[in-house]
C-alpha positions in Angstrom: 48.2 -8.3 -2.0 48.8 -11.7 -3.6 51.0 -14.3 -2.0 53.7 -14.1 -4.7 54.5 -10.4 -3.9 54.3 -10.9 -0.1 57.1 -13.5 -0.1 59.6 -10.8 -1.0 58.5 -8.4 1.8 61.1 -9.7 4.3 63.8 -8.8 1.9 62.8 -5.2 1.5 64.3 -3.7 4.7 67.7 -5.4 4.4 67.8 -4.6 0.6 67.2 -0.9 1.2 70.1 -0.9 3.7 72.4 -2.6 1.3 71.3 -0.1 -1.3 72.4 2.7 1.0 75.7 0.9 1.5 76.2 0.5 -2.2 75.5 4.1 -2.9 78.2 5.0 -0.4 80.7 2.6 -2.0 80.1 4.2 -5.4 81.1 7.6 -4.0 84.3 6.3 -2.4 86.6 9.2 -2.5 88.9 10.8 0.1 86.5 12.4 2.5 86.2 14.0 5.8 86.3 11.9 8.9 83.5 13.0 11.2 84.2 11.3 14.5 80.6 12.0 15.7 79.2 10.1 12.6 81.6 7.2 12.4 79.1 4.7 13.7 76.2 5.4 11.3 77.2 2.9 8.6 78.3 0.1 11.0 75.0 0.4 12.8 73.1 0.2 9.6 75.1 -3.0 8.8 74.3 -4.4 12.2 70.6 -3.8 11.6 70.8 -5.4 8.2 72.6 -8.4 9.6 70.2 -8.7 12.5 67.1 -8.6 10.3 68.8 -11.1 7.9 69.7 -13.6 10.6 66.3 -13.1 12.3 64.6 -14.8 9.3 66.4 -18.1 9.9 65.6 -20.5 12.7 67.7 -20.6 15.8 71.1 -22.1 15.0 72.5 -25.0 16.9 75.6 -25.0 19.1 78.0 -25.7 16.3 76.6 -22.8 14.2 76.7 -20.5 17.2 80.3 -21.4 17.7 81.0 -20.7 14.0 79.2 -17.3 14.3 81.2 -16.4 17.4 84.5 -17.3 15.6 83.4 -15.2 12.6 82.6 -12.3 14.9 86.1 -12.5 16.5 87.9 -12.9 13.2 85.9 -10.0 11.7 86.7 -7.8 14.6 90.4 -8.6 14.3 90.4 -7.9 10.6 88.5 -4.7 11.2 91.0 -3.6 13.8 93.8 -4.2 11.4 91.9 -2.3 8.7 91.5 0.7 10.9 95.1 0.6 12.1 96.4 0.7 8.5 94.5 3.8 7.3 96.2 7.1 6.9 94.5 10.1 8.6 95.6 13.6 8.0 94.5 17.0 9.4 94.1 19.6 6.6 95.5 22.7 8.3 93.7 25.1 6.0 90.2 23.7 6.5 90.7 22.0 9.9 89.1 18.8 8.5 90.3 15.3 9.2 90.7 13.4 6.0 90.9 9.6 5.2 90.7 7.5 2.2 88.1 4.8 3.0 88.8 1.2 2.2 85.5 -0.4 1.3 86.5 -4.0 1.7 84.3 -4.8 4.7 81.2 -3.3 3.1 81.9 -5.1 -0.2 82.1 -8.4 1.6 78.9 -7.7 3.5 77.0 -6.8 0.3 78.3 -9.8 -1.6 77.4 -12.3 1.2 74.0 -10.7 1.5 73.4 -11.1 -2.2 74.6 -14.7 -2.2 72.5 -15.6 0.8 69.3 -14.2 -0.6 70.1 -15.4 -4.1 70.5 -19.0 -2.7 67.1 -18.7 -0.9 65.5 -17.6 -4.1 67.2 -20.3 -6.2 66.4 -23.0 -3.7 62.9 -22.4 -2.4 63.0 -25.5 -0.3 65.3 -23.6 2.0 62.6 -21.1 2.8 60.7 -23.7 4.8 62.7 -22.7 7.9 64.9 -25.8 8.0 68.2 -24.1 7.3 70.1 -25.5 10.3 68.0 -28.5 11.1 68.3 -32.2 10.1 67.3 -31.3 6.5 70.7 -29.6 6.0 72.0 -33.0 4.9 69.1 -33.3 2.4 69.6 -29.8 1.0 73.4 -29.2 0.8 72.8 -25.5 0.0 71.4 -25.1 3.6 75.0 -25.2 4.9 75.9 -22.6 2.3 73.3 -20.3 3.8 74.8 -20.9 7.2 78.2 -20.0 5.9 77.0 -16.9 4.2 75.3 -15.9 7.5 78.6 -16.5 9.3 80.2 -14.3 6.6 77.6 -11.5 7.4 78.6 -11.8 11.0 82.3 -11.6 10.0 81.9 -8.5 7.8 79.7 -6.7 10.3 82.3 -7.2 13.0 84.9 -6.0 10.5 83.2 -2.8 9.7 82.2 -2.1 13.3 85.8 -2.7 14.6 87.2 -0.5 11.9 84.9 2.3 13.0 85.9 1.9 16.6 89.6 1.8 15.7 89.2 4.9 13.5 87.4 6.8 16.3 90.3 6.0 18.7 93.0 6.9 16.1 91.4 10.3 15.2 91.0 11.5 18.8 94.4 13.2 18.8 93.6 14.9 15.5 90.4 16.2 16.9 92.4 17.6 19.9 94.9 19.1 17.5 92.1 20.7 15.5 90.7 22.2 18.7 94.1 23.5 19.7 94.6 25.0 16.2 91.2 26.8 16.3 92.0 28.3 19.7 95.5 29.5 18.6 94.4 30.9 15.2 93.7 34.6 15.6 90.4 35.6 14.1 90.5 38.6 11.7 89.2 41.8 13.3 85.7 42.7 12.4 85.1 46.0 10.6 
């Protein structure tokens, strides 16, 4: 394999995960809420963010503080996102329905694209000096840091929205169970 094609290998895993996320966004329609599967997409985003951040050198204390603040803010926005969704129980089918709001996933995908686009446009950033003293020499290095903070923010947003959704649908799951116990089954012939 030549060196030109191997430089893109680190991008393959996160790119595939973002592709899965994009496919889900395209199909955004009212859909069933499956409390047992609520954490699949957020966990995929956590993995994509982890593998993306792993490619950069260890950030300094200031960037760690920025990442922590981004995680807290993302979690707060995700909580509010989950609190402002409307969930319904379809009495005929017994399914819990919700209209998904894709804002967290769109932010994640956009920041991911910006980050890797900047690294491709500014190859000097690929030398591993994103957070170091060369950040003053290469102003885009701080942009990479901010996009990584944005990834942390959007990942916290999507994860917190899933947790909030899970808590908010618990009573509907219990209602569905109670309905299935009370509904008489037709006699078998």
